[in-house]
N, CA and C atoms as a LAMMPS dump frame, in Angstrom:
ITEM: TIMESTEP
0
ITEM: NUMBER OF ATOMS
423
ITEM: BOX BOUNDS ff ff ff
-5.0000000000000000e+02 5.0000000000000000e+02
-5.0000000000000000e+02 5.0000000000000000e+02
-5.0000000000000000e+02 5.0000000000000000e+02
ITEM: ATOMS id mol type element x y z
1 1 1 N -155.539 229.07 96.646
2 1 2 C -155.4 228.301 95.352
3 1 3 C -154.53 226.728 96.174
4 2 1 N -155.338 225.576 96.007
5 2 2 C -154.357 224.357 96.419
6 2 3 C -153.96 223.528 95.559
7 3 1 N -154.22 223.721 94.342
8 3 2 C -153.409 222.701 93.43
9 3 3 C -152.578 223.252 92.493
10 4 1 N -151.614 223.144 91.828
11 4 2 C -150.052 223.213 91.38
12 4 3 C -150.899 224.29 90.193
13 5 1 N -150.196 225.849 90.552
14 5 2 C -151.213 227.028 89.401
15 5 3 C -150.787 226.961 88.004
16 6 1 N -151.471 227.192 87.336
17 6 2 C -151.305 227.053 85.381
18 6 3 C -150.537 228.193 85.131
19 7 1 N -149.395 228.118 84.519
20 7 2 C -148.816 229.239 83.933
21 7 3 C -148.511 228.999 82.378
22 8 1 N -149.11 230.087 81.646
23 8 2 C -148.69 230.255 80.37
24 8 3 C -147.664 231.177 79.92
25 9 1 N -146.371 230.076 79.533
26 9 2 C -145.171 230.959 79.16
27 9 3 C -145.679 231.351 77.693
28 10 1 N -145.407 232.521 77.413
29 10 2 C -145.296 232.969 76.116
30 10 3 C -144.072 233.477 75.253
31 11 1 N -143.092 232.547 74.915
32 11 2 C -141.897 232.663 74.716
33 11 3 C -141.676 232.055 73.332
34 12 1 N -141.188 232.343 72.288
35 12 2 C -140.397 231.739 70.969
36 12 3 C -139.26 230.848 71.277
37 13 1 N -138.366 231.346 72.444
38 13 2 C -137.191 229.941 72.607
39 13 3 C -137.631 228.684 73.384
40 14 1 N -137.325 227.817 72.387
41 14 2 C -137.676 226.407 73.55
42 14 3 C -136.998 226.381 74.712
43 15 1 N -135.381 226.855 74.278
44 15 2 C -134.439 226.584 75.13
45 15 3 C -134.81 227.189 76.701
46 16 1 N -135.449 228.625 76.552
47 16 2 C -135.962 229.108 77.879
48 16 3 C -136.818 227.974 77.982
49 17 1 N -137.887 227.991 77.41
50 17 2 C -138.991 227.285 77.805
51 17 3 C -138.736 226.06 78.958
52 18 1 N -137.664 225.224 78.332
53 18 2 C -136.735 224.057 78.856
54 18 3 C -136.493 224.582 79.684
55 19 1 N -135.464 225.33 79.97
56 19 2 C -134.714 226.231 81.425
57 19 3 C -135.843 226.166 82.484
58 20 1 N -136.989 226.786 82.057
59 20 2 C -138.082 227.484 82.977
60 20 3 C -138.667 226.11 83.919
61 21 1 N -138.541 224.707 82.768
62 21 2 C -139.657 223.444 83.421
63 21 3 C -138.918 223.004 84.015
64 22 1 N -137.346 222.982 83.622
65 22 2 C -136.631 222.213 84.923
66 22 3 C -136.13 223.031 85.766
67 23 1 N -135.961 224.137 85.861
68 23 2 C -135.74 225.135 87.309
69 23 3 C -136.997 225.322 88.352
70 24 1 N -138.25 224.783 87.865
71 24 2 C -138.989 224.459 88.415
72 24 3 C -139.059 223.434 89.224
73 25 1 N -138.647 221.985 88.573
74 25 2 C -138.692 220.928 89.304
75 25 3 C -137.103 221.044 89.862
76 26 1 N -136.09 221.331 89.672
77 26 2 C -135.443 221.491 90.648
78 26 3 C -135.233 222.431 91.689
79 27 1 N -136.196 223.172 91.441
80 27 2 C -136.634 224.25 93.281
81 27 3 C -137.863 223.348 93.508
82 28 1 N -138.54 222.489 93.346
83 28 2 C -139.196 221.592 93.946
84 28 3 C -140.65 222.229 94.185
85 29 1 N -141.004 223.515 92.954
86 29 2 C -142.19 224.146 92.962
87 29 3 C -143.315 223.685 92.483
88 30 1 N -144.349 223.241 92.805
89 30 2 C -145.396 222.818 91.876
90 30 3 C -145.945 223.994 91.148
91 31 1 N -146.384 223.418 89.645
92 31 2 C -146.683 224.223 88.737
93 31 3 C -147.086 223.882 87.452
94 32 1 N -147.947 224.095 86.716
95 32 2 C -148.28 223.365 85.561
96 32 3 C -147.886 224.334 84.499
97 33 1 N -146.824 224.282 83.584
98 33 2 C -146.239 225.148 82.362
99 33 3 C -146.912 224.669 81.147
100 34 1 N -147.842 225.698 80.593
101 34 2 C -147.933 225.613 79.317
102 34 3 C -146.723 226.9 78.194
103 35 1 N -146.867 226.071 77.326
104 35 2 C -145.774 226.81 76.787
105 35 3 C -146.413 227.401 75.227
106 36 1 N -146.523 228.453 74.624
107 36 2 C -146.997 229.038 73.309
108 36 3 C -145.687 229.731 72.569
109 37 1 N -145.708 229.982 70.97
110 37 2 C -144.716 230.964 70.811
111 37 3 C -144.763 231.767 70.22
112 38 1 N -145.795 232.509 70.357
113 38 2 C -146.965 233.488 69.454
114 38 3 C -147.673 233.822 70.229
115 39 1 N -148.315 235.256 69.808
116 39 2 C -149.302 236.053 70.059
117 39 3 C -150.817 235.097 69.109
118 40 1 N -150.826 234.281 68.22
119 40 2 C -151.816 234.034 67.704
120 40 3 C -152.126 232.201 68.375
121 41 1 N -151.536 232.027 69.056
122 41 2 C -151.301 230.548 69.983
123 41 3 C -151.51 231.322 71.27
124 42 1 N -151.196 232.077 71.976
125 42 2 C -151.408 232.412 73.086
126 42 3 C -153.153 232.941 73.46
127 43 1 N -153.705 233.771 72.465
128 43 2 C -154.782 233.983 72.416
129 43 3 C -155.712 232.92 72.44
130 44 1 N -155.262 231.721 70.918
131 44 2 C -156.228 230.489 71.052
132 44 3 C -155.968 229.474 72.613
133 45 1 N -155.2 229.671 73.096
134 45 2 C -154.949 228.922 73.922
135 45 3 C -155.997 229.721 75.455
136 46 1 N -156.458 231.032 75.61
137 46 2 C -156.729 231.569 76.519
138 46 3 C -158.371 231.365 76.101
139 47 1 N -158.317 231.406 74.804
140 47 2 C -159.765 231.216 73.985
141 47 3 C -160.238 229.668 74.387
142 48 1 N -159.161 228.766 74.186
143 48 2 C -159.627 227.362 74.321
144 48 3 C -159.897 226.778 73.06
145 49 1 N -159.964 227.931 71.806
146 49 2 C -160.152 227.124 70.611
147 49 3 C -158.73 226.496 69.958
148 50 1 N -159.56 225.997 69.05
149 50 2 C -158.734 224.78 67.998
150 50 3 C -157.768 223.794 68.801
151 51 1 N -156.514 223.647 68.287
152 51 2 C -155.734 222.564 69.2
153 51 3 C -155.933 223.033 70.778
154 52 1 N -155.868 224.238 71.064
155 52 2 C -156.103 224.435 72.382
156 52 3 C -157.916 224.215 73.392
157 53 1 N -158.654 223.547 72.223
158 53 2 C -160.044 223.13 72.86
159 53 3 C -159.843 222.422 74.394
160 54 1 N -160.273 222.893 75.398
161 54 2 C -160.485 222.041 76.63
162 54 3 C -159.24 222.505 77.828
163 55 1 N -158.27 223.446 76.995
164 55 2 C -157.065 223.917 77.972
165 55 3 C -157.667 224.269 79.396
166 56 1 N -156.777 224.357 80.187
167 56 2 C -156.899 225.095 81.264
168 56 3 C -157.285 226.757 81.683
169 57 1 N -157.797 226.925 82.413
170 57 2 C -157.525 228.19 82.834
171 57 3 C -156.381 228.775 83.69
172 58 1 N -156.042 229.643 82.705
173 58 2 C -154.512 230.265 83.142
174 58 3 C -154.476 230.928 84.55
175 59 1 N -153.477 230.704 85.77
176 59 2 C -153.242 231.75 86.973
177 59 3 C -152.347 233.133 86.812
178 60 1 N -151.33 232.868 85.761
179 60 2 C -150.363 233.287 85.425
180 60 3 C -150.078 233.606 84.096
181 61 1 N -149.609 234.437 83.645
182 61 2 C -149.433 234.731 82.065
183 61 3 C -147.159 235.44 82.468
184 62 1 N -146.942 234.593 81.999
185 62 2 C -145.127 234.652 82.172
186 62 3 C -145.114 235.036 80.385
187 63 1 N -144.893 236.287 79.94
188 63 2 C -144.508 237.271 78.933
189 63 3 C -143.168 237.362 78.381
190 64 1 N -142.416 237.075 77.246
191 64 2 C -141.448 237.623 76.602
192 64 3 C -141.988 238.581 76.098
193 65 1 N -140.786 239.7 76.168
194 65 2 C -141.047 241.085 75.298
195 65 3 C -140.981 240.525 73.754
196 66 1 N -139.998 240.249 73.11
197 66 2 C -139.445 239.544 71.931
198 66 3 C -139.71 238.438 71.497
199 67 1 N -141.208 239.092 70.454
200 67 2 C -141.743 237.88 69.776
201 67 3 C -142.196 238.227 68.3
202 68 1 N -142.486 236.792 67.814
203 68 2 C -142.696 236.775 66.299
204 68 3 C -144.005 237.544 66.246
205 69 1 N -144.29 237.718 64.95
206 69 2 C -145.959 238.215 64.99
207 69 3 C -146.45 239.478 65.083
208 70 1 N -146.249 239.207 66.898
209 70 2 C -146.865 241.004 67.537
210 70 3 C -145.97 240.811 69.052
211 71 1 N -145.263 241.416 69.077
212 71 2 C -144.155 241.658 70.413
213 71 3 C -145.299 241.473 71.931
214 72 1 N -144.431 241.027 72.644
215 72 2 C -145.187 241.194 74.326
216 72 3 C -146.088 242.105 74.774
217 73 1 N -145.479 243.617 74.018
218 73 2 C -146.042 244.888 74.587
219 73 3 C -147.653 244.847 73.784
220 74 1 N -147.298 244.683 73.112
221 74 2 C -148.482 244.488 72.138
222 74 3 C -149.982 243.09 72.704
223 75 1 N -149.419 242.538 72.769
224 75 2 C -149.773 240.955 74.023
225 75 3 C -150.292 241.701 75.052
226 76 1 N -149.654 242.348 75.858
227 76 2 C -150.112 242.607 77.056
228 76 3 C -151.169 243.819 76.96
229 77 1 N -150.906 244.276 75.822
230 77 2 C -152.329 246.143 76.019
231 77 3 C -153.623 244.791 75.591
232 78 1 N -153.49 243.798 74.722
233 78 2 C -154.817 242.986 74.213
234 78 3 C -155.168 242.522 75.392
235 79 1 N -154.575 242.017 76.157
236 79 2 C -154.914 241.039 77.479
237 79 3 C -155.744 242.352 78.56
238 80 1 N -155.428 243.314 78.682
239 80 2 C -155.757 243.761 79.653
240 80 3 C -156.97 244.81 78.954
241 81 1 N -156.99 244.301 78.058
242 81 2 C -158.11 245.131 76.963
243 81 3 C -159.422 244.274 77.715
244 82 1 N -159.233 242.825 77.535
245 82 2 C -160.546 242.171 77.457
246 82 3 C -160.49 241.561 79.127
247 83 1 N -162.017 241.973 79.441
248 83 2 C -162.477 241.769 81.001
249 83 3 C -162.136 240.591 81.456
250 84 1 N -162.261 239.316 80.516
251 84 2 C -162.029 238.378 80.863
252 84 3 C -160.459 237.963 80.91
253 85 1 N -160.038 238.095 80.258
254 85 2 C -158.408 238.359 80.715
255 85 3 C -157.431 238.757 81.475
256 86 1 N -158.01 240.317 81.377
257 86 2 C -157.333 241.212 82.613
258 86 3 C -157.148 240.859 83.674
259 87 1 N -157.751 240.024 84.122
260 87 2 C -158.02 239.529 85.909
261 87 3 C -156.209 238.704 85.973
262 88 1 N -155.976 238.177 84.555
263 88 2 C -154.811 237.01 84.886
264 88 3 C -153.58 238.176 85.031
265 89 1 N -153.09 237.403 86.243
266 89 2 C -151.481 238.392 86.298
267 89 3 C -150.414 238.395 85.043
268 90 1 N -149.966 239.514 84.694
269 90 2 C -148.873 239.207 83.582
270 90 3 C -147.739 239.222 84.381
271 91 1 N -146.615 238.51 84.44
272 91 2 C -145.234 239.03 84.438
273 91 3 C -144.617 238.782 83.137
274 92 1 N -143.64 240.034 82.844
275 92 2 C -143.172 240.388 81.971
276 92 3 C -141.655 239.017 82.334
277 93 1 N -141.124 238.325 81.358
278 93 2 C -140.309 237.984 81.796
279 93 3 C -139.303 238.159 80.24
280 94 1 N -138.415 239.047 80.539
281 94 2 C -137.459 239.576 79.132
282 94 3 C -136.368 239.325 79.675
283 95 1 N -135.213 239.522 78.126
284 95 2 C -134.254 239.273 78.517
285 95 3 C -133.448 241.216 78.262
286 96 1 N -134.675 241.688 77.913
287 96 2 C -134.65 243.268 78.215
288 96 3 C -134.407 244.004 79.671
289 97 1 N -133.124 244.236 80.052
290 97 2 C -133.022 245.456 81.311
291 97 3 C -133.534 247.086 80.712
292 98 1 N -133.909 247.03 79.598
293 98 2 C -134.156 248.569 79.534
294 98 3 C -135.601 249.48 80.72
295 99 1 N -135.181 250.348 81.101
296 99 2 C -136.058 250.792 82.1
297 99 3 C -136.907 251.353 81.154
298 100 1 N -137.348 251.506 80.077
299 100 2 C -138.278 252.031 79.062
300 100 3 C -139.258 251.068 78.653
301 101 1 N -138.925 249.915 78.942
302 101 2 C -139.443 248.992 78.652
303 101 3 C -139.894 248.461 80.177
304 102 1 N -139.381 248.651 81.098
305 102 2 C -140.024 248.076 82.133
306 102 3 C -140.896 249.256 82.395
307 103 1 N -140.463 250.308 82.617
308 103 2 C -141.99 251.351 82.628
309 103 3 C -143.014 251.602 82.293
310 104 1 N -143.101 250.879 80.613
311 104 2 C -143.97 250.858 79.811
312 104 3 C -144.607 249.974 80.266
313 105 1 N -143.965 248.729 80.206
314 105 2 C -145.082 247.856 80.697
315 105 3 C -145.583 247.593 82.254
316 106 1 N -145.529 248.2 83.539
317 106 2 C -145.754 248.709 84.284
318 106 3 C -147.026 249.709 83.856
319 107 1 N -147.251 250.267 82.847
320 107 2 C -147.712 251.604 82.368
321 107 3 C -149.228 250.89 82.325
322 108 1 N -148.461 249.508 80.763
323 108 2 C -149.559 248.783 80.553
324 108 3 C -150.653 247.835 81.54
325 109 1 N -149.924 247.458 82.747
326 109 2 C -150.584 247.077 83.703
327 109 3 C -150.607 245.353 83.871
328 110 1 N -148.291 245.056 83.623
329 110 2 C -147.623 243.937 83.97
330 110 3 C -147.604 244.015 85.688
331 111 1 N -148.16 242.923 86.469
332 111 2 C -147.502 242.8 87.598
333 111 3 C -146.416 242.887 87.87
334 112 1 N -145.556 242.236 87.29
335 112 2 C -144.499 242.24 87.324
336 112 3 C -143.065 242.409 86.434
337 113 1 N -141.942 242.918 86.656
338 113 2 C -141.017 242.578 85.323
339 113 3 C -140.003 241.748 85.744
340 114 1 N -139.48 241.09 85.132
341 114 2 C -138.163 240.209 86.033
342 114 3 C -137.449 240.108 84.492
343 115 1 N -136.36 239.964 84.539
344 115 2 C -135.514 239.986 83.246
345 115 3 C -134.722 238.748 83.787
346 116 1 N -134.67 237.609 82.52
347 116 2 C -134.052 236.15 82.151
348 116 3 C -132.872 236.177 82.528
349 117 1 N -132.874 235.313 83.9
350 117 2 C -131.305 235.275 83.991
351 117 3 C -130.271 234.263 82.956
352 118 1 N -129.347 234.713 83.655
353 118 2 C -128.056 234.147 82.392
354 118 3 C -127.831 232.97 82.678
355 119 1 N -127.941 231.84 83.976
356 119 2 C -127.888 231.33 84.535
357 119 3 C -128.66 230.338 85.09
358 120 1 N -128.288 228.627 84.688
359 120 2 C -129.557 228.063 85.368
360 120 3 C -129.651 228.077 86.906
361 121 1 N -128.677 228.369 87.38
362 121 2 C -128.946 228.721 88.804
363 121 3 C -129.969 229.582 89.406
364 122 1 N -129.531 230.552 88.517
365 122 2 C -130.881 231.575 88.434
366 122 3 C -131.828 231.663 88.134
367 123 1 N -132.137 230.729 86.911
368 123 2 C -133.199 230.261 87.26
369 123 3 C -134.498 229.643 88.018
370 124 1 N -133.8 229.016 88.864
371 124 2 C -134.023 227.339 89.939
372 124 3 C -134.422 228.65 90.935
373 125 1 N -133.533 229.965 91.48
374 125 2 C -133.959 230.483 92.193
375 125 3 C -135.147 231.503 92.32
376 126 1 N -135.543 231.96 90.768
377 126 2 C -136.571 232.732 90.609
378 126 3 C -137.739 231.888 90.527
379 127 1 N -137.868 230.923 90.021
380 127 2 C -138.718 229.48 89.683
381 127 3 C -139.809 230.032 91.039
382 128 1 N -139.82 229.412 92.545
383 128 2 C -140.896 230.066 93.41
384 128 3 C -140.865 231.585 93.518
385 129 1 N -140.587 232.467 93.226
386 129 2 C -140.639 233.687 93.251
387 129 3 C -142.075 233.908 91.398
388 130 1 N -142.203 233.105 90.622
389 130 2 C -142.937 233.248 89.608
390 130 3 C -144.012 232.867 89.995
391 131 1 N -144.075 231.342 90.689
392 131 2 C -145.28 230.551 91.273
393 131 3 C -145.91 231.21 92.381
394 132 1 N -144.879 232.026 93.155
395 132 2 C -145.999 232.862 94.576
396 132 3 C -146.754 234.051 93.187
397 133 1 N -146.37 234.572 92.308
398 133 2 C -147.364 235.739 91.634
399 133 3 C -148.173 235.033 91.091
400 134 1 N -148.213 233.827 90.641
401 134 2 C -149.579 232.911 90.306
402 134 3 C -150.152 232.332 91.714
403 135 1 N -149.947 232.68 92.509
404 135 2 C -150.8 232.343 93.857
405 135 3 C -151.521 233.404 94.161
406 136 1 N -150.897 234.532 93.834
407 136 2 C -152.244 236.031 94.258
408 136 3 C -150.934 236.478 95.718
409 137 1 N -150.345 235.763 96.24
410 137 2 C -149.899 236.023 97.592
411 137 3 C -148.487 236.916 97.724
412 138 1 N -148.168 237.165 96.356
413 138 2 C -146.996 238.489 96.407
414 138 3 C -147.576 239.684 95.299
415 139 1 N -147.139 241.15 96.614
416 139 2 C -147.626 242.096 95.882
417 139 3 C -146.888 242.409 94.601
418 140 1 N -147.633 243.31 93.886
419 140 2 C -146.61 243.755 92.552
420 140 3 C -145.55 244.472 92.886
421 141 1 N -144.63 244.115 91.893
422 141 2 C -143.334 245.395 92.26
423 141 3 C -143.361 246.099 91.264
């Protein structure tokens, strides 16, 4: 992949979306971040329906667990059931440090599980790692 990867960030916290956008810029990593706040928007984006008609194909899904409507685990289950979407790597990006959440997400097919940082400089440090997952040059953890 030569161009900047398209990353779909599914998170209802606008502050986290802004932090990650800024962290990508500050880290100097090329990426195109697209953000949606819930499962309905996520599936419409991936299907390129309604307001997302013409949306780009996604190279990576960055998924929060604590979401309105359907939680991240339910979204992950649905993604992995679909033959087209199941090929997209899904990295869980959550504030949950629960070993149960981590193991359940791995069982459901998540590529990786990253705990959201508490400080901006940690967001900057993790940004290149996220993009490497999108570029498929990083092994699942």
